[in-house]
Every structure is written in C-alpha cells, then in structure tokens.
C-alpha positions as CSV (number, residue, x, y, z in Angstrom):
1,M,95.7,135.0,91.7
2,T,98.7,132.9,90.9
3,T,99.2,129.9,93.1
4,A,102.3,127.7,93.1
5,I,101.8,124.2,94.2
6,I,105.1,122.5,95.1
7,G,104.9,118.7,94.9
8,A,102.0,119.1,92.4
9,N,102.4,115.6,91.2
10,G,101.8,114.1,94.6
11,Q,98.7,112.7,96.3
12,L,97.7,116.0,98.0
13,G,99.4,118.2,95.3
14,Q,97.2,117.0,92.6
15,D,94.0,117.6,94.4
16,L,95.3,121.1,95.5
17,C,95.8,121.9,91.8
18,K,92.3,120.8,91.1
19,V,90.7,122.9,93.9
20,F,92.7,126.0,93.3
21,G,92.2,125.9,89.6
22,A,88.4,125.4,90.0
23,Q,88.4,128.5,92.2
24,G,89.8,130.6,89.3
25,D,93.4,130.8,90.4
26,E,96.3,130.4,87.7
27,V,97.8,127.4,89.1
28,V,101.5,126.6,88.5
29,G,102.7,123.1,89.4
30,L,106.3,122.8,90.6
31,N,107.9,119.4,91.1
32,H,111.4,118.2,91.5
33,G,112.2,118.8,87.8
34,Q,111.4,122.5,88.1
35,M,112.6,123.3,91.7
36,E,115.0,121.7,94.1
37,I,113.9,122.9,97.5
38,T,117.2,122.0,99.3
39,R,119.0,124.6,97.1
40,I,117.9,128.2,97.9
41,D,119.1,129.3,94.5
42,S,116.8,126.8,92.8
43,V,114.0,128.0,95.0
44,R,114.6,131.7,94.3
45,E,114.9,131.2,90.5
46,A,111.7,129.1,90.1
47,L,109.5,131.3,92.4
48,Q,110.8,134.6,91.0
49,A,110.0,133.4,87.5
50,V,106.4,132.6,88.5
51,R,105.8,135.4,91.0
52,P,103.0,133.8,92.8
53,R,101.0,135.5,95.5
54,L,100.4,132.1,97.2
55,V,102.8,129.1,97.6
56,V,101.5,125.7,98.9
57,N,104.4,123.3,99.8
58,T,103.5,119.6,100.0
59,A,107.0,118.5,99.1
60,A,108.8,116.4,101.8
61,M,110.7,113.2,102.5
62,H,107.6,111.2,103.8
63,Q,108.8,107.6,104.1
64,V,109.4,107.1,107.9
65,E,111.9,104.3,107.6
66,S,113.9,106.0,104.9
67,C,114.1,109.2,107.1
68,E,115.3,107.0,109.9
69,A,118.0,105.5,107.8
70,H,119.1,108.8,106.2
71,P,118.5,111.5,108.9
72,G,120.8,114.1,107.1
73,R,118.8,113.8,103.8
74,A,115.6,114.0,105.9
75,F,116.5,117.3,107.6
76,T,117.9,118.7,104.4
77,V,114.5,118.2,102.6
78,N,112.1,118.7,105.4
79,A,113.8,121.5,107.4
80,I,116.3,123.3,105.1
81,G,113.9,123.0,102.2
82,A,111.2,124.6,104.3
83,R,113.6,127.4,105.4
84,N,114.6,128.1,101.8
85,L,110.7,128.4,100.8
86,A,110.1,130.6,103.8
87,E,112.9,133.0,103.0
88,V,112.1,133.3,99.3
89,C,108.4,133.8,100.0
90,S,109.2,136.5,102.5
91,H,111.3,138.2,99.9
92,I,108.8,138.1,97.1
93,D,105.9,138.9,99.4
94,A,104.1,135.6,98.8
95,V,102.0,133.8,101.4
96,L,103.5,130.4,102.3
97,V,101.2,127.3,103.1
98,H,103.4,124.6,104.6
99,I,102.0,121.0,105.1
100,S,103.3,119.3,108.2
101,T,102.3,116.2,110.2
102,D,100.7,114.6,113.2
103,Y,104.0,112.7,113.8
104,V,105.3,115.8,115.6
105,F,103.6,114.3,118.7
106,D,104.6,111.2,120.6
107,G,101.1,109.7,120.8
108,N,101.1,109.3,124.7
109,Q,97.9,111.5,125.1
110,D,94.5,110.0,125.2
111,H,92.7,112.9,123.8
112,P,93.0,114.9,120.6
113,Y,96.1,117.2,120.3
114,T,95.6,120.9,119.8
115,E,97.9,123.3,118.4
116,N,98.9,124.4,122.0
117,D,100.1,121.0,123.0
118,P,103.9,120.7,123.1
119,P,105.3,118.5,120.3
120,L,107.7,115.6,121.1
121,P,108.4,113.5,118.0
122,L,109.4,109.9,118.3
123,N,111.3,109.5,115.0
124,V,113.5,111.4,112.5
125,Y,110.6,112.1,110.2
126,G,108.7,113.9,112.9
127,N,111.8,115.8,114.2
128,S,112.7,117.0,110.7
129,K,109.2,118.1,109.9
130,L,109.0,120.0,113.3
131,A,112.3,121.7,112.5
132,G,110.6,122.7,109.1
133,E,107.7,124.3,111.1
134,H,110.0,126.4,113.2
135,F,111.8,127.6,110.0
136,V,108.6,128.5,108.4
137,R,107.1,130.3,111.6
138,T,110.3,132.3,112.1
139,R,111.5,133.2,108.5
140,T,108.2,134.6,107.1
141,A,105.3,136.3,108.9
142,R,102.5,135.5,106.2
143,H,102.4,131.7,106.7
144,F,100.0,129.0,107.4
145,V,101.5,125.7,109.0
146,I,99.0,122.9,108.6
147,R,99.4,119.6,110.4
148,V,97.5,116.8,108.7
149,S,96.9,113.0,109.5
150,G,96.2,109.7,107.7
151,L,96.0,111.1,104.2
152,Y,94.5,109.1,101.2
153,G,93.5,110.2,97.8
154,H,93.1,109.2,94.2
155,A,96.5,110.1,93.0
156,P,99.2,107.4,93.5
157,C,101.2,107.7,96.8
158,R,104.8,107.2,95.7
159,A,106.1,107.1,99.3
160,K,103.8,103.9,99.8
161,G,104.5,102.1,96.6
162,G,101.6,103.9,94.8
163,L,98.8,102.5,97.0
164,N,97.1,104.4,99.8
165,F,95.6,102.4,102.8
166,V,92.2,102.2,101.1
167,E,93.5,100.8,97.9
168,L,95.8,98.4,99.8
169,M,92.9,96.9,101.7
170,L,91.0,96.4,98.5
171,K,94.0,94.7,96.9
172,L,94.6,92.4,99.8
173,A,90.9,91.5,100.2
174,G,91.0,90.3,96.6
175,E,94.2,88.3,97.0
176,R,94.1,86.8,100.5
177,P,91.8,84.5,102.3
178,Q,91.8,86.9,105.3
179,V,93.0,90.5,106.0
180,R,94.7,91.3,109.3
181,V,95.0,94.9,110.6
182,V,96.2,96.4,113.8
183,D,93.7,97.9,116.3
184,N,96.0,99.7,118.6
185,E,96.9,102.8,116.4
186,V,94.3,105.6,116.5
187,L,94.3,108.3,113.8
188,T,91.9,110.4,111.7
189,P,91.8,109.3,108.1
190,T,91.6,112.4,105.8
191,F,90.5,112.5,102.1
192,T,93.1,114.6,100.2
193,L,90.4,116.2,98.1
194,D,88.5,117.3,101.3
195,L,91.7,118.6,102.8
196,A,92.6,120.5,99.6
197,R,89.2,122.3,99.9
198,Q,90.1,123.3,103.5
199,V,93.6,124.5,102.5
200,A,92.1,126.8,99.9
201,H,89.4,128.0,102.3
202,L,92.1,128.9,104.9
203,A,94.5,130.4,102.5
204,R,91.8,132.9,101.3
205,S,91.9,134.4,104.9
206,D,94.5,136.4,106.7
207,A,94.4,134.4,109.8
208,F,98.1,133.2,109.7
209,G,99.5,130.8,112.0
210,L,99.7,127.1,113.0
211,Y,96.6,124.9,112.3
212,H,95.6,121.3,112.7
213,A,93.4,120.1,109.7
214,T,92.0,116.7,109.8
215,A,88.6,115.1,109.3
216,A,86.3,115.0,112.3
217,G,86.3,112.0,114.5
218,D,88.9,109.2,114.9
219,C,89.4,105.5,114.5
220,S,91.9,102.7,114.6
221,W,93.5,101.3,111.5
222,Y,91.3,98.2,112.0
223,A,88.1,100.4,112.2
224,F,89.2,102.3,109.1
225,A,89.6,99.0,107.3
226,R,86.2,97.7,108.6
227,E,84.5,100.8,107.1
228,I,86.4,100.3,103.8
229,F,85.2,96.8,103.6
230,R,81.6,97.8,104.4
231,L,81.5,100.4,101.7
232,A,83.1,98.1,99.2
233,G,80.7,95.2,100.0
234,L,83.7,92.9,100.7
235,T,83.1,89.6,102.3
236,T,86.8,88.7,102.9
237,P,87.3,88.1,106.7
238,L,88.9,91.0,108.5
239,Q,90.6,90.3,111.7
240,V,92.6,92.2,114.4
241,A,96.4,91.7,114.1
242,H,98.6,91.5,117.1
243,P,100.3,94.9,117.8
244,D,103.7,93.1,117.1
245,E,102.7,91.4,114.0
246,F,104.0,94.0,111.5
247,P,107.2,95.4,113.3
248,A,108.2,98.8,112.1
249,K,111.8,100.0,111.9
250,A,111.0,103.4,113.3
251,P,108.8,104.2,116.3
252,R,105.4,105.8,115.5
253,P,102.8,107.4,117.9
254,L,100.0,105.1,118.8
255,Y,97.7,108.0,119.1
256,S,97.9,110.8,116.6
257,V,94.5,112.4,116.6
258,L,94.5,116.2,116.1
259,A,91.7,118.6,117.1
260,N,91.1,121.5,114.6
261,Q,91.0,124.0,117.4
262,G,92.4,126.8,115.4
263,L,90.1,126.4,112.4
264,Q,87.1,126.2,114.7
265,E,88.1,129.4,116.7
266,H,88.2,131.3,113.4
267,G,85.1,129.7,112.0
268,L,87.1,128.2,109.2
269,D,86.6,124.4,109.8
270,I,85.0,122.8,106.8
271,L,86.4,119.3,107.0
272,L,83.9,116.5,106.7
273,P,83.7,113.6,109.4
274,W,86.0,110.9,108.3
275,R,83.3,108.4,107.3
276,E,81.7,111.0,105.0
277,G,85.2,111.6,103.4
278,L,85.6,108.0,102.8
279,A,82.2,107.8,101.2
280,E,83.0,110.6,98.9
281,Y,86.3,108.9,98.0
282,F,84.4,105.8,97.0
283,A,81.7,107.7,95.1
284,S,84.4,109.5,93.0
285,R,86.7,106.5,92.7
C-alpha cells in the first residue's frame, strides 16, 4: 500500500515513515517543498501524482505564540489546509489520518477528556486545529482524526527550537546549578515512535472517526522532569517553579489529559504507559 506522510521531516512524521515502512508500505514523504497544503491545487497535484491509499497529515502551525500573533495564517494552515486535504482525499478515495491536539479543550476538567467531551479552546492554535477537525469530519467519510498530547521524539522539533522537553531538561541540567519546572500543568507525555505505532495500528482498521491517542497515565511537567532526571542519573537539583515564573503570551489549558476511550472501545489501544515510553526513548537515544 502506498502511504503519504505529510510533514515527513517533522518529529512525528519521521517516526511515521519508519513505522509504515517497516510494515511494508511504500512510504512517500511530502514536505513543504513538495506540497503547500494551503493551496488546493498544490494538494491535488501532489496527491494525484502519488495516488496513495492512505494519507497521514502531521503538518500544522504548531507554535502557540506565533498562532496567537498571526491568527489568519494559523487558520489558513490548520483549518483550510485540513479542508484541502480532506477534499482531495475524498476525490481520490484515500483514507485521511489527521493529527490534532489536546489544546481543543480548556483544561477546566479534573478528569481525563474523552472524545464525547465538548471542546472549548483557549487560544488561536486550539481554535484553528478544532476548525481543521470539523473540516476533515465533514469533507471526507473515510477519516481518522487523532488528538495527541505532550509529544517528544528523537527527530528535532523545529517548532520548539530543535529541542523537545526531554532534551531541554538534559541541556539545562548540564548548564545550570538548578532547574525549575512548573507543577501546575498536567498532561500525558507521549513518545512519538509509540504514537506512530498506534497510528499505523488504527489506520489498518475501518473504524473511522475521532480518537484520543496518548500514553497511559498523566503527570505534571515537574513530575515528567523528575522522571527524566531519574532515568538520566542526573544530580542537578530540580525544583518546583512558581506558576507565574514563566509567563506565556497565550493561554494554555492547565489540565489536558486525554482518555483513549474510542481506541479502548474498539480494542485498538496499544499505547504504552508514559513512563515506559520515556524509558524506551532513553534506551533508543
């Protein structure tokens, strides 16, 4: 089967290419140079040339502050881009897997969000991604919309200056007398290779729809950093930062834990607990 990975040079995209390739697919990586998702003619030309049976879209404007400063561009990429892909995939009879985000929720809940919980984004990024979800779900029947959380992987994360949270913590521990991390934001860190395996597993099914796909369990950023320090054998002091110590230019949900209810109902949830995913990341680092 021919599978097109859009955003193939990204953090998740590179792992998707590895996983689908290892499973025998002919993988075609499409990056900005081969396709401009904001232009439907570019999307149509690129996908008609490849004729994939499956398209996985990881391309997005991810940087939250940049989205807040440039809302028009954010909606053009994250919403109109998703619409273009959905329309072309429907036309060529390809299944579309669209990666979305936990930031579609406001974080005011005190228990994991399921696919049935109403989204209420706090920022432009979340709103633009939610609009993209709606376009995908209404423009093509054969789709998987997958919300993810707290991604980190071996490939450089360009939206975060090339460093994921794990590598940033290791860098800071080597440079500073102490490291301070907030403890009031709760999420589920998810290793991109583990997520890529889950995406491939789901995409082989015909259980189309909306899914949450994150590692099992949850933690604060501080607890995540503490586990990173433990696995790396670091002795640099790690301290809890005040919630206002690192002010953000855009509001973010304080609680963005997702429950993989849909995957579990279909017997398709193969994601590891977050600590096991982190251990695998270190073992393959």
